[in-house]
C-alpha positions, 0 to 999 in steps of 0.5 A, a space after each residue: 372519782 366521778 369521772 371513773 363511774 361506769 355503766 355497772 352495778 355498784 353494791 354499796 355498803 352503808 352504815 348499820 346505825 352510825 351514819 358517820 360509818 360511811 366511806 368516802 368512796 361509797 358517798 362518791 359513788 352514791 352522789 355520781 351514779 344515775 340511779 340508786 336501788 334501795 331496799 327502803 327509800 325512806 331509810 336511804 333518804 335519811 342518809 342521802 339528806 345527811 350528805 346532801 346527795 340528790 341522786 334519784 332513788 327507786 325501791 328494790 326489796 325482797 317483794 319487788 326483786 324479780 319484777 325490778 330486774 328488767 328495769 335495772 337491766 335496761 338502765 345498764 343497757 342504756 349506759 347508765 350506772 346503778 348503786 344497790 344499797 340495803 337499809 343498813 350494812 352490805 347488800 346480799 349479806 342477809 339482804 336483797 340483791 342476789 337476783 339482781 346481781 345474778 341477772 347483771 352478771 349474766 347480761 355481761 355487765 360488771 358488779 363492782 363491790 363498794 366495801 364497808 361496814 357489816 354487822 357480821 364483821 363489826 361483832 367479830 372485831 370486838 370479840 376474842 374467840 378460839 380461832 378465825 374461822 366462822 360460819 354466818 347463816 343470816 337469820 336463824 330458824 324460827 321453830 324449836 326443832 329447826 333451831 336445835 338441828 341448826 345448833 347441833 350441825 354447827 356446834 363446832 363452828 363459830 356461828 353467827 346469826 341475826 335474831 329479832 329482839 322479840 324472839 331472842 329469849 325463846 331462842 336462847 332457851 331452846 339452845 339452853 336445853 341442849 348446850 347450858 354451858 355454851 359460850 355466846 356473845 350478843 351484839 345489840 345496836 351495834 355502832 349506835 348510841 345504846 351499843 351493847 356487846 355482852 359475852 357469857 354462857 347461855 345461862 348467864 345471858 338469859 339471866 342478864 336479859 331477864 332484868 334488861 330490855 331487848 331492843 334493836 338489831 341483834 347479832 349473835 355469835 355462838 362460840 364453837 365447842 372444841 371436841 375433846 379429842 382436839 385438845 389433851 384434856 387429860 394432860 391439862 388436868 394432870 398439870 392443874 392438879 399438880 398445882 393443887 387446884 380443886 376439881 371445880 377450879 379445874 373444870 372452870 379454868 378449862 371450860 373458859 380457856 378451851 370452851 370444853 363442857 365444864 361438867 364433862 371436865 369435872 367428871 374426868 377430874 373425879 375419875 382422874 388417876 395419877 
């Protein structure tokens, strides 16, 4: 592939933890471009050392995005090629690169994606959910009111966000205040030695992490809440009651299968008229 490298900006996905999760195409690009723009040169150097890549590194992070753009544009104007990498995962997915990509396109140069791993798709590939749609918002807001606002607005979405291990427990507590039965999946240290993926209600996950250490990178999936008018709850209650199931059993079954509020289903069961 070396001969096919052109004067362009290559957005190269790199491993999010396990350094073996690098594509052959990504390695070839990193080896043969003229320069690598890296979010943290020390982090990227570890990857390059593993694969004996000696390409020149230049730092490019969120604090230097604007000031570095002209430098990289001049490289392209001189006919050189650039690979853009973040510390882990895919550039521009909650990582620096947007300003540079916009400028490169505006100047008429190509932006070539070199696909690979992302924490978002890695988590989604290991979790069963109601349907395929999802919404990714990067890191969630930090304040209590903003968190509540975000969850309320996206209650009927499969919502994915990143969170710091130092803030996760507080964020879960905020969500629990309004949505105690909300289903959630936590992906921690994905692709690494101590990878952990746990799914349960907000309450169950809060209890789980009372006795388990929270470290490393964290991706969170808040499963969508299906509105009552999207499924015929009454009809399903009727069928389950015909099987002589108890109200608590019915509310548990429907909440698990359709992610409807367990307490609301229980009340419907109590008021159900044959």
